ZAMARGU-4260 file (C-alpha; in steps of 0.2 Angstrom, whole numbers, plus 5000, padded with zeros to 4 digits):
<rodrens>
0) 5011/4794/4884 | 5009/4813/4882 | 5013/4819/4865 | 5025/4833/4862 | 5016/4850/4865
5) 5026/4858/4851 | 5022/4851/4834 | 5033/4864/4825 | 5052/4863/4821 | 5064/4877/4818
10) 5080/4874/4808 | 5096/4876/4817 | 5111/4886/4810 | 5129/4878/4810 | 5133/4888/4825
15) 5118/4881/4834 | 5122/4864/4829 | 5139/4866/4837 | 5131/4874/4853 | 5119/4861/4856
20) 5129/4846/4850 | 5128/4837/4867 | 5109/4837/4865 | 5110/4831/4847 | 5119/4815/4851
25) 5105/4810/4864 | 5094/4799/4854 | 5078/4805/4864 | 5082/4823/4858 | 5092/4823/4842
30) 5089/4836/4828 | 5070/4834/4829 | 5069/4837/4848 | 5082/4852/4847 | 5072/4860/4833
35) 5056/4858/4843 | 5065/4867/4857 | 5070/4881/4846 | 5052/4883/4840 | 5045/4882/4857
40) 5037/4897/4867 | 5038/4895/4886 | 5031/4907/4898 | 5040/4909/4915 | 5029/4916/4929
45) 5041/4924/4940 | 5060/4928/4939 | 5064/4924/4957 | 5070/4908/4966 | 5062/4895/4954
50) 5062/4906/4939 | 5081/4910/4940 | 5087/4892/4936 | 5073/4889/4924 | 5077/4904/4914
55) 5096/4900/4914 | 5094/4882/4909 | 5080/4884/4897 | 5090/4897/4888 | 5106/4886/4888
60) 5095/4872/4881 | 5090/4882/4866 | 5071/4886/4870 | 5068/4898/4856 | 5056/4910/4865
65) 5056/4913/4884 | 5042/4925/4891 | 5046/4932/4908 | 5032/4939/4919 | 5037/4950/4934
70) 5035/4967/4940 | 5047/4967/4955 | 5065/4974/4957 | 5080/4965/4964 | 5082/4966/4983
75) 5097/4960/4993 | 5087/4947/5001 | 5084/4939/4984 | 5102/4935/4981 | 5103/4920/4993
80) 5093/4910/4980 | 5089/4920/4964 | 5105/4916/4955 | 5100/4925/4939 | 5103/4941/4948
85) 5119/4948/4955 | 5124/4961/4968 | 5126/4975/4955 | 5107/4971/4950 | 5100/4977/4967
90) 5087/4990/4963 | 5086/4984/4945 | 5070/4978/4938 | 5071/4959/4938 | 5066/4957/4920
95) 5080/4968/4915 | 5093/4958/4925 | 5086/4941/4919 | 5085/4947/4901 | 5104/4952/4902
100) 5109/4935/4910 | 5099/4925/4897 | 5106/4934/4882 | 5124/4932/4889 | 5121/4913/4890
105) 5112/4912/4873 | 5110/4926/4861 | 5099/4915/4850 | 5084/4916/4863 | 5071/4928/4860
110) 5065/4936/4877 | 5047/4942/4878 | 5045/4954/4893 | 5029/4955/4903 | 5032/4969/4915
115) 5017/4965/4926 | 5010/4954/4939 | 4997/4941/4933 | 4979/4946/4937 | 4962/4940/4932
120) 4961/4954/4920 | 4977/4951/4910 | 4982/4932/4912 | 4973/4925/4897 | 4981/4938/4886
125) 4998/4936/4893 | 4997/4916/4892 | 4989/4916/4875 | 5001/4910/4862 | 5013/4900/4873
130) 5016/4882/4872 | 5017/4879/4891 | 5018/4889/4907 | 5031/4885/4921 | 5025/4892/4937
135) 5038/4900/4948 | 5027/4909/4960 | 5026/4908/4979 | 5008/4912/4983 | 4991/4903/4982
140) 4981/4916/4972 | 4993/4916/4958 | 4994/4897/4958 | 4976/4896/4956 | 4975/4909/4943
145) 4989/4901/4933 | 4980/4884/4934 | 4963/4891/4929 | 4971/4901/4914 | 4980/4886/4908
150) 4965/4875/4909 | 4955/4888/4899 | 4968/4889/4886 | 4972/4871/4885 | 4991/4872/4889
155) 5001/4863/4902 | 5007/4870/4918 | 5023/4864/4926 | 5021/4867/4945 | 5034/4869/4958
160) 5035/4875/4976 | 5048/4876/4989 | 5048/4879/5008 | 5063/4877/5020 | 5070/4860/5016
165) 5055/4854/5006 | 5049/4855/4988 | 5035/4849/4977 | 5034/4846/4958 | 5021/4841/4946
170) 5014/4844/4928 | 4995/4849/4928 | 4988/4847/4910 | 4970/4845/4909 | 4970/4838/4892
175) 4980/4823/4898 | 4976/4822/4917 | 4972/4832/4933 | 4974/4851/4936 | 4980/4859/4951
180) 4962/4861/4958 | 4960/4842/4956 | 4973/4840/4970 | 4969/4856/4980 | 4951/4860/4977
185) 4952/4874/4990 | 4966/4885/4996 | 4972/4883/5014 | 4965/4895/5027 | 4974/4912/5027
190) 4990/4911/5038 | 4990/4892/5039 | 5004/4890/5027 | 5018/4903/5029 | 5027/4909/5013
195) 5046/4909/5011 | 5047/4927/5017 | 5040/4922/5034 | 5046/4904/5035 | 5062/4904/5026
200) 5069/4893/5012 | 5086/4884/5009 | 5092/4894/4994 | 5099/4879/4985 | 5081/4872/4985
205) 5076/4884/4972 | 5089/4877/4960 | 5084/4859/4964 | 5066/4861/4961 | 5068/4874/4947
210) 5079/4863/4937 | 5067/4849/4939 | 5053/4860/4932 | 5065/4864/4918 | 5067/4845/4914
215) 5048/4843/4914 | 5047/4857/4902 | 5060/4850/4890 | 5051/4833/4891 | 5034/4841/4886
220) 5042/4850/4872 | 5052/4836/4865 | 5041/4821/4869 | 5056/4812/4878 | 5051/4801/4893
225) 5035/4803/4903 | 5031/4820/4911 | 5024/4820/4928 | 5006/4822/4923 | 4995/4814/4937
230) 5010/4813/4949 | 5016/4824/4963 | 5034/4823/4968 | 5038/4828/4986 | 5056/4831/4990
235) 5064/4831/5007 | 5081/4838/5006 | 5086/4833/5024 | 5083/4815/5019 | 5089/4818/5001
240) 5073/4808/4996 | 5059/4810/4983 | 5042/4803/4987 | 5029/4801/4973 | 5010/4802/4975
245) 4997/4798/4962 | 4985/4812/4958 | 4968/4808/4950 | 4958/4819/4939 | 4943/4825/4949
250) 4927/4821/4939 | 4918/4835/4948 | 4933/4848/4947 | 4925/4865/4945 | 4938/4870/4931
255) 4943/4855/4921 | 4929/4843/4922 | 4916/4839/4908 | 4904/4851/4916 | 4914/4865/4924
260) 4907/4878/4935 | 4922/4890/4933 | 4922/4895/4915 | 4931/4912/4917 | 4944/4919/4928
265) 4939/4925/4946 | 4945/4936/4960 | 4959/4924/4966 | 4964/4936/4981 | 4946/4935/4987
270) 4945/4916/4984 | 4961/4913/4994 | 4959/4926/5007 | 4976/4933/5005 | 4986/4945/4993
275) 4995/4939/4978 | 5011/4947/4982 | 5020/4956/4996 | 5016/4974/4988 | 4998/4971/4991
280) 4999/4968/5010 | 5002/4986/5016 | 4990/4994/5003 | 4975/4982/5007 | 4978/4981/5026
285) 4982/4998/5031 | 4967/5000/5043 | 4970/5013/5056 | 4961/5004/5070 | 4970/4988/5067
290) 4988/4993/5063 | 5001/5005/5070 | 5016/5012/5061 | 5033/5009/5068 | 5036/5028/5071
295) 5019/5029/5080 | 5024/5014/5091 | 5041/5023/5095 | 5031/5038/5102 | 5022/5027/5115
300) 5035/5014/5118 | 5039/5021/5135 | 5021/5021/5142 | 5018/5009/5156 | 5002/5003/5149
305) 5009/4998/5132 | 5018/4981/5129 | 5027/4975/5114 | 5024/4957/5109 | 5036/4948/5097
310) 5026/4933/5089 | 5041/4927/5078 | 5050/4911/5081 | 5064/4909/5094 | 5077/4907/5080
315) 5071/4923/5073 | 5073/4932/5090 | 5091/4928/5089 | 5093/4937/5073 | 5087/4954/5079
320) 5075/4961/5092 | 5067/4977/5097 | 5072/4982/5115 | 5058/4977/5128 | 5049/4965/5117
325) 5041/4950/5125 | 5043/4934/5114 | 5028/4924/5112 | 5028/4914/5096 | 5012/4915/5086
330) 5008/4896/5087 | 5009/4897/5106 | 4999/4913/5108 | 4982/4906/5111 | 4989/4896/5125
335) 4997/4911/5134 | 4982/4923/5134 | 4979/4919/5152 | 4996/4926/5156 | 4993/4943/5148
340) 4987/4959/5157 | 4969/4964/5150 | 4972/4982/5156 | 4987/4984/5144 | 4987/4989/5126
345) 4998/4977/5116 | 5008/4981/5100 | 5011/4965/5090 | 5026/4963/5078 | 5033/4949/5067
350) 5045/4950/5053 | 5035/4959/5040 | 5017/4961/5047 | 5008/4945/5042 | 5009/4935/5057
355) 5006/4950/5068 | 4990/4954/5060 | 4983/4937/5063 | 4989/4937/5081 | 4981/4954/5083
360) 4965/4947/5077 | 4966/4933/5090 | 4970/4945/5104 | 4955/4957/5099 | 4944/4942/5098
365) 4949/4938/5116 | 4945/4955/5122 | 4962/4963/5122 | 4967/4980/5115 | 4980/4976/5102
370) 4987/4983/5086 | 4999/4976/5073 | 5015/4985/5069 | 5014/4988/5050 | 5029/4980/5041
375) 5035/4972/5056 | 5053/4973/5064 | 5060/4976/5046 | 5050/4992/5044 | 5055/4997/5062
380) 5073/4994/5058 | 5072/5005/5042 | 5061/5019/5050 | 5066/5020/5068 | 5082/5011/5073
385) 5094/5007/5060 | 5106/4998/5072 | 5094/4983/5070 | 5098/4972/5056 | 5085/4968/5042
390) 5083/4950/5037
</rodrens>
């Protein structure tokens, strides 16, 4: 049994006793558990899909201090799942929007703002002083970074992830069981696992997994029940079914074993071979010989020796398309190389540039002239043809 991670208690005012009355009459929470919640300091990494229900429900539950880590602004595409933000918040810093929603729900909660993305340089300073971390990120570099920082600081990490109709849930707490690296020692190859921006996600999945993470956080704080240390929950929304897998502590884990080889934070983007957030993609991959701007493609689009390849999926092609583009989904491209004309120059596009970069490298490796359209069809729609919808 995992002991409560918060050994402090903060007295409740009369107003708070009335506010939390439905908690106080639960034997497994009661006054002691609610006072632990008020004394608790919880860090939420991300105020997006998972972070939205987490922040709302933890604030409503009476968690005394909620730290928010984010350096992004609200976009219209966020609103399908990031319910802490509204239409009027588009263009507003996510932390500002989240803070306003939290204070509207519960003015007794202290909100600590970390207007930054987590990096190897700042993570230990940001996480230090919190009782637990709840990871709401959607990329592998930050997941490994959060895990390693939590292990080094000795605090639990409540993990969740979502993709399309699927979700994952666990608690990684090296003092009591395995860490994230015990389950996933190495990240998947770049491009093997698409992110939500490329592959999509059912919006309500964020609420389902995010609230489940919140429950695990409350269990860790109050000591109620058995947190999911050493177990991975796999949720299939289409079957409305949870499957649980046991996760064992790896005695040779490079981070949480008795003889660790990783004793400080590393370069996680290099370790994973991918950027930690979307803002890095254009900056790190703006190579003149590998990419072409949408405006540059528009200038050569009518040339007979130039062909535009769309490597998205068929259902994406139904949403929007660039006139003249030939659809060859990325996963089928390797089998279609024989059908391509080696005398042509290929411009490759997807939604936002990730899949097209990988497809361009495949084409070049096979001897074709190819460049990837930077920013994909969304950038083309914004920069060249605003009659094309952005998704």
